[in-house]
C-alpha positions as CSV (number, residue, x, y, z in Angstrom):
1,M,-0.1,0.1,0.0
2,S,2.6,2.4,0.6
3,G,5.6,1.7,-1.7
4,D,8.3,4.1,-2.6
5,D,5.9,6.4,-4.5
6,D,4.4,7.2,-0.9
7,K,8.0,8.2,0.2
8,R,9.0,10.6,-2.6
9,R,9.7,14.2,-1.3
10,W,6.4,16.4,-1.0
11,T,7.0,19.3,-3.5
12,G,5.0,22.4,-4.6
13,A,4.8,24.0,-1.2
14,V,1.6,25.0,0.4
15,G,2.5,25.9,3.9
16,P,5.0,27.6,6.2
17,R,8.2,29.6,4.3
18,G,11.2,30.9,6.0
19,G,13.4,29.9,8.9
20,R,12.2,28.4,12.2
21,P,11.8,31.3,14.6
22,L,12.7,31.0,18.5
23,A,10.3,29.2,20.6
24,K,7.8,31.4,22.6
25,R,6.9,30.1,25.9
26,V,3.7,30.8,28.2
27,Q,4.8,32.4,31.4
28,D,1.4,32.2,33.2
29,K,1.9,29.8,36.0
30,T,-1.9,30.0,36.8
31,K,-2.5,27.6,33.8
32,K,-2.2,23.6,33.9
33,P,1.0,22.3,32.4
34,S,-1.0,20.7,29.7
35,S,-2.9,24.0,29.0
36,R,0.5,26.0,28.7
37,A,1.9,23.0,26.4
38,W,-1.0,23.4,24.1
39,I,-1.0,27.4,23.9
40,E,2.8,27.1,23.2
41,R,2.4,24.6,20.3
42,Q,-0.2,26.8,18.7
43,I,1.8,30.2,18.9
44,N,4.8,28.3,17.8
45,D,3.1,26.4,14.9
46,P,4.1,28.4,11.7
47,Y,0.8,26.6,9.9
48,V,-1.4,28.2,12.9
49,Q,-0.1,31.6,12.0
50,Q,-0.2,31.2,8.2
51,A,-3.6,30.0,8.4
52,R,-4.4,33.2,10.3
53,D,-2.8,35.4,7.7
54,E,-4.4,33.5,4.9
55,G,-7.7,33.5,6.2
56,W,-8.2,29.9,6.6
57,R,-10.4,28.7,9.4
58,A,-8.1,26.2,10.6
59,R,-4.6,25.1,10.1
60,A,-6.2,21.6,8.9
61,A,-6.9,23.3,5.7
62,F,-3.1,22.8,4.6
63,K,-3.5,18.9,5.0
64,L,-6.1,18.7,2.5
65,A,-4.3,21.2,0.2
66,E,-1.3,19.4,0.4
67,L,-3.0,16.4,-0.3
68,D,-4.5,17.8,-3.3
69,D,-1.0,18.9,-4.6
70,R,0.1,15.3,-4.6
71,F,-2.9,13.3,-5.7
72,H,-5.1,16.0,-7.6
73,L,-8.3,15.2,-5.8
74,I,-10.5,18.2,-6.4
75,K,-11.7,18.6,-10.0
76,R,-13.2,21.7,-11.2
77,G,-17.2,21.5,-10.9
78,A,-16.9,18.4,-8.4
79,R,-19.6,17.7,-5.9
80,V,-17.9,17.2,-2.6
81,I,-19.0,15.6,0.9
82,D,-17.1,16.7,3.8
83,L,-17.3,14.6,6.9
84,G,-16.2,16.0,10.1
85,A,-16.6,19.5,8.5
86,A,-16.0,21.9,11.3
87,P,-14.6,24.7,11.4
88,G,-14.9,24.5,7.7
89,G,-11.3,24.7,6.5
90,W,-11.7,21.6,4.2
91,A,-14.5,23.0,2.4
92,Q,-12.5,26.2,2.0
93,V,-10.0,24.6,0.2
94,A,-12.5,22.5,-2.0
95,L,-14.1,25.6,-3.0
96,K,-11.1,27.7,-3.7
97,R,-9.7,24.8,-5.9
98,G,-12.7,24.5,-8.2
99,A,-15.5,22.5,-6.4
100,A,-18.8,23.7,-7.4
101,R,-20.6,22.3,-4.5
102,V,-19.7,21.1,-1.0
103,V,-22.0,19.5,1.8
104,G,-20.4,19.2,5.1
105,V,-21.8,17.6,8.5
106,D,-20.4,17.8,11.8
107,L,-21.7,17.3,15.4
108,L,-20.8,21.1,15.8
109,P,-22.4,23.8,14.1
110,V,-20.0,25.4,11.1
111,D,-20.3,29.1,10.4
112,P,-21.7,29.7,6.9
113,L,-19.6,29.7,3.8
114,A,-20.8,30.5,0.3
115,G,-21.0,27.5,-2.0
116,A,-21.1,25.1,1.1
117,T,-24.1,23.7,2.7
118,F,-23.3,22.5,6.4
119,L,-25.6,20.0,8.6
120,V,-25.5,19.4,12.2
121,G,-25.7,16.0,13.0
122,D,-24.1,12.5,13.8
123,F,-22.9,10.9,10.7
124,L,-23.1,7.6,12.1
125,D,-27.1,8.1,12.1
126,P,-28.2,6.7,8.8
127,A,-30.7,9.3,8.5
128,V,-27.9,11.9,8.7
129,Q,-26.1,10.2,5.8
130,E,-29.1,10.3,3.9
131,A,-29.6,14.0,4.8
132,V,-26.2,14.7,3.3
133,A,-26.7,13.0,0.3
134,A,-29.8,14.7,-0.4
135,A,-28.5,18.1,0.2
136,L,-25.8,17.6,-2.3
137,G,-28.2,17.1,-5.2
138,G,-26.2,14.3,-7.1
139,P,-23.5,11.6,-6.6
140,P,-20.2,13.0,-5.1
141,D,-17.1,13.0,-7.2
142,L,-14.9,13.4,-3.8
143,I,-15.8,12.3,-0.3
144,V,-13.5,13.8,2.3
145,S,-13.3,12.8,6.2
146,D,-11.3,14.5,8.7
147,M,-13.5,12.8,11.6
148,A,-11.7,11.6,14.7
149,A,-13.0,10.3,17.8
150,N,-12.1,12.2,21.3
151,T,-8.8,10.9,22.4
152,T,-8.7,9.1,25.3
153,G,-5.0,9.1,25.9
154,H,-4.8,5.1,25.4
155,Q,-3.3,4.9,21.8
156,R,-4.6,1.6,20.8
157,T,-8.1,2.8,21.8
158,D,-7.9,6.0,20.0
159,Q,-7.0,3.9,16.7
160,I,-9.8,1.8,17.1
161,R,-12.5,4.5,17.8
162,T,-11.1,6.6,14.8
163,G,-11.0,3.6,12.6
164,A,-14.6,3.0,13.1
165,L,-15.4,6.2,11.8
166,A,-13.0,5.8,8.8
167,E,-14.7,2.6,8.0
168,A,-18.0,4.3,8.1
169,A,-17.1,6.8,5.9
170,A,-15.6,4.2,3.7
171,R,-18.7,2.3,3.6
172,Y,-20.5,5.3,2.5
173,A,-18.1,6.4,0.1
174,M,-18.4,3.0,-1.7
175,A,-22.2,3.4,-1.7
176,R,-22.4,6.8,-3.0
177,L,-19.6,7.8,-5.1
178,A,-19.9,8.6,-8.9
179,P,-17.5,6.4,-10.9
180,G,-14.1,7.7,-11.0
181,G,-14.6,9.4,-7.8
182,A,-11.9,9.7,-4.8
183,F,-11.9,9.3,-1.1
184,V,-9.9,10.5,1.5
185,T,-10.1,9.7,5.2
186,K,-8.2,10.3,8.5
187,A,-6.8,6.9,9.7
188,F,-4.3,6.5,12.5
189,Q,-1.6,4.2,12.0
190,G,-2.7,0.6,12.1
191,G,-6.3,1.8,13.1
192,L,-7.8,0.2,9.9
193,S,-9.1,-3.6,9.5
194,G,-7.4,-5.7,6.7
195,E,-11.0,-6.3,5.6
196,L,-11.8,-2.7,5.0
197,L,-8.4,-2.1,3.2
198,G,-9.2,-5.4,0.9
199,D,-12.7,-4.0,0.2
200,L,-11.4,-0.6,-0.7
201,K,-8.6,-2.2,-3.0
202,K,-11.4,-4.0,-4.9
203,A,-13.6,-0.7,-5.0
204,F,-10.9,1.7,-6.1
205,R,-8.1,1.6,-8.6
206,T,-5.4,2.7,-6.4
207,V,-5.3,3.0,-2.3
208,R,-2.4,4.8,-0.8
209,H,-1.3,5.9,2.6
210,A,0.1,9.6,3.0
211,K,1.0,12.0,5.8
212,P,1.1,15.5,4.6
213,P,3.6,18.0,6.1
214,A,0.7,19.6,7.9
215,S,0.3,16.5,10.0
216,R,2.4,17.2,13.2
217,A,5.3,15.0,13.3
218,E,4.5,13.5,16.5
219,S,1.1,12.7,15.5
220,A,0.0,8.9,14.9
221,E,-2.3,10.2,12.2
222,T,-2.0,9.3,8.6
223,Y,-4.5,9.7,5.5
224,L,-5.8,6.9,3.3
225,V,-6.3,8.2,-0.1
226,A,-8.4,6.1,-2.5
227,Q,-8.9,7.1,-6.2
228,G,-10.6,5.9,-9.2
229,F,-13.8,4.4,-7.8
230,R,-14.7,1.3,-10.2
231,G,-18.6,2.1,-9.6
232,D,-19.8,-1.3,-9.3
């Protein structure tokens, strides 16, 4: 699945440019160490600053942009479904890169965005899945999922829970995609079952794993990219 192609150097640099600045520290001792660590990571993250400067809703927008640079996922005029859409950064990227229509769903409300429709609901609910498909008005050309379960601190448990969301997204994609379409999902390393990977390889021409530069190095997250849906 991985192979030499997935180890090639990322080029076309969306994302931070220039040298690394000196790290900034949070001096407020009233905050818990975990809170200070999170704030320090945010203020020292060049992707966070660039997202703010360029008007992206979240640094995660760079993940989809970098995946699109590599795999050419977003076609002009495409219909796109965005699972786990909040706060809307991936929808922004899809629309800016030529998608004609985006429908997103999340447990949290998402601020309006021209060209996108956001639904609030639990994607695991079949009724919500039907509502997403109905709102799009036609078969999707691309389904993307950045859904992740709330972390417990236990790595294997987190892998399994996020893997279950990835599997639900994958089954939905295989039932809904237009022929030739593509599917992208977050998947912690080791979190997807062999059965699911086998089904995806039958349903798509190519199935690969990729870790875009915007994914933090210390994170176990990776993305599964399936392209060329066979439609049968």
